[in-house]
ROBADO-455981 format. One record per residue: residue in three letters; x, y, z of N, C-alpha, C, O in turn; residue number from 1. Coordinates in Angstrom, 3 decimals. Each point is the difference from the previous one (the first is absolute). Layout:
residues N
    aa        n.x        n.y        n.z       ca.x       ca.y       ca.z        c.x        c.y        c.z        o.x        o.y        o.z     i
   ALA          X          Y          Z          X          Y          Z          X          Y          Z          X          Y          Z   NUM
...
//
This chain:
residues 42
    aa        n.x        n.y        n.z       ca.x       ca.y       ca.z        c.x        c.y        c.z        o.x        o.y        o.z     i
   UNK    -44.187    -59.528     12.799      1.077      0.033     -1.175      0.059     -1.506     -0.404     -0.425     -0.313     -1.112     1
   UNK      0.723     -0.249      1.608      0.154     -1.816     -1.530     -1.455      0.420     -0.218     -0.294      0.600     -1.034     2
   UNK     -0.560     -0.862      1.884     -1.211     -0.304     -0.669     -0.329      0.532     -0.991     -0.252     -0.753     -0.940     3
   UNK      0.129      2.060      0.745     -0.039      0.386     -1.027      0.991      0.318     -0.755     -0.274      0.807     -0.889     4
   UNK      1.580     -1.257      0.961      0.712     -0.008     -1.364      0.341     -1.272     -0.902      0.567     -0.150     -1.082     5
   UNK     -1.314     -0.906      2.240     -0.293     -1.544     -0.536     -1.575      0.691     -1.130     -0.021      0.090     -1.227     6
   UNK     -0.960      0.237      2.098     -0.849      0.189     -1.222      0.649      0.501     -1.084     -0.228     -0.650     -1.021     7
   UNK      0.889      1.493      0.898      0.286      0.753     -1.379      0.975     -1.204     -0.532      0.098      0.001     -1.227     8
   UNK      0.591     -0.958      1.849      0.703     -0.610     -0.916     -1.070     -0.994     -0.597      0.170     -0.266     -1.190     9
   UNK     -1.511     -0.475      1.974     -0.311     -0.573     -0.527     -0.856      0.366     -1.497      0.054     -0.694     -1.016    10
   UNK     -0.740      1.799      1.163     -0.905      1.129     -0.565      0.846      0.233     -1.405     -0.694      0.446     -0.913    11
   UNK      1.255     -0.541      0.788      1.607      1.329     -1.097      1.103     -1.019     -0.160      0.817      0.618     -0.683    12
   UNK     -0.261     -1.942      0.936      0.826     -0.491     -0.347     -0.049     -1.511     -0.332      0.513     -0.588     -0.952    13
   UNK     -1.490     -0.045      2.291     -0.817     -1.264      0.095     -0.839     -0.719     -1.253      0.147     -1.015     -0.680    14
   UNK     -1.248      2.269      0.767     -0.866     -0.342     -0.414     -0.037      0.000     -1.790     -0.408     -0.967     -0.643    15
   UNK      0.978      2.399     -0.057      0.217      0.008     -1.192      0.733     -0.993     -0.854     -0.006     -0.279     -1.199    16
   UNK      0.843     -0.289      2.607      1.310     -1.379     -0.910     -1.442     -1.042     -0.116     -0.613     -0.340     -1.012    17
   UNK      0.347     -0.017      2.527     -1.460     -1.224     -0.705     -0.680     -0.035     -0.839      0.073     -1.044     -0.648    18
   UNK     -1.085      2.078      0.164     -0.650      0.390     -0.900      0.663     -0.062     -1.412     -0.757     -0.059     -0.968    19
   UNK      2.090      0.066      0.772      0.699     -0.360     -0.793      0.051     -0.913     -0.928     -0.106     -0.052     -1.226    20
   UNK      0.409     -1.097      2.645     -0.328     -1.411     -0.863     -0.487     -0.494     -0.086      0.201     -1.215      0.016    21
   UNK     -1.547      1.941     -0.224     -1.075     -0.284     -1.148     -0.769     -0.932      0.183     -0.452     -0.042      1.144    22
   UNK     -0.068     -1.161     -2.196     -1.145     -0.411      0.388     -0.103     -1.294      1.588     -0.997     -0.316      0.649    23
   UNK      2.343     -0.108     -0.499     -0.005     -0.423      1.119     -0.036      0.200      1.122     -0.367     -0.905      0.749    24
   UNK      0.727      2.124     -0.261      0.496      0.454      0.855     -1.352      0.564      1.009     -0.447     -0.069      1.145    25
   UNK      0.118      0.814     -2.844     -1.792      0.549      0.321     -0.752     -0.730      0.352     -0.746      0.085      0.976    26
   UNK      0.924     -1.492     -2.281     -1.344     -0.907      0.686      0.805     -0.667      1.903     -0.745     -0.830      0.521    27
   UNK      1.391      0.996     -0.099      0.987     -0.431      1.032     -0.823      1.024      1.500     -0.346     -0.384      1.117    28
   UNK      0.297      1.414     -1.611     -0.067      1.146      1.144     -1.484      0.058     -0.318     -0.825     -0.036      0.913    29
   UNK      0.512      0.113     -2.034     -2.154     -0.137     -0.055     -0.355     -1.367      0.301     -1.203     -0.225      0.137    30
   UNK      1.968     -0.673     -0.015     -0.978     -1.170      0.633      0.266     -0.220      1.681     -0.514     -0.857      0.718    31
   UNK      1.582      2.020     -0.306     -0.167     -0.620      1.353     -1.207      1.258      0.315     -1.116     -0.274      0.440    32
   UNK      1.628      1.848     -0.790     -1.178      0.247     -0.076     -1.745      0.015      0.058     -0.697      0.895      0.478    33
   UNK      0.167     -2.371     -1.220     -0.929     -0.301      0.069     -0.263     -0.778      1.443     -1.101      0.190      0.516    34
   UNK      2.305     -1.294      0.356      0.110     -0.934      0.727     -0.520      0.803      1.411     -0.630     -0.352      0.997    35
   UNK      1.313      1.771     -1.519     -0.297      1.030      1.406     -1.141      0.504      0.276     -0.348      0.360      1.125    36
   UNK     -0.296     -0.300     -2.109     -1.160      0.754     -0.528     -0.880     -0.967      0.767     -0.798      0.414      0.841    37
   UNK      0.963     -1.921     -1.174     -1.233     -1.290      0.362      0.010      0.056      1.456     -0.863      0.007      0.878    38
   UNK      2.698      0.047     -0.942     -0.171     -0.594      1.664     -0.548      0.988      0.552     -1.053     -0.354      0.530    39
   UNK      1.363      1.916     -0.343     -0.492      0.827      0.718     -1.724      0.259      0.092     -0.593      0.194      1.062    40
   UNK     -0.253     -0.252     -2.835     -1.041     -0.023      0.323     -1.406     -1.706      0.407     -1.228     -0.068     -0.060    41
   UNK      2.445     -1.083      0.478     -0.484     -1.191      0.513      0.503      0.879      1.436     -0.134     -0.507      1.113    42
//
C-alpha cells in the first residue's frame, strides 16, 4: 500500500516539481544519473 502510494507521489508530484526548477535541478539530477551509470558500468 505505502510502496504503491509512494511511487505515485514520486512520479506525479515530486518529479514534475524537480523538473520545474529548470537548469540547476536538471543538471543535478542528470549529473547523479551519469555517476550511477559509471559506477554500475565499472
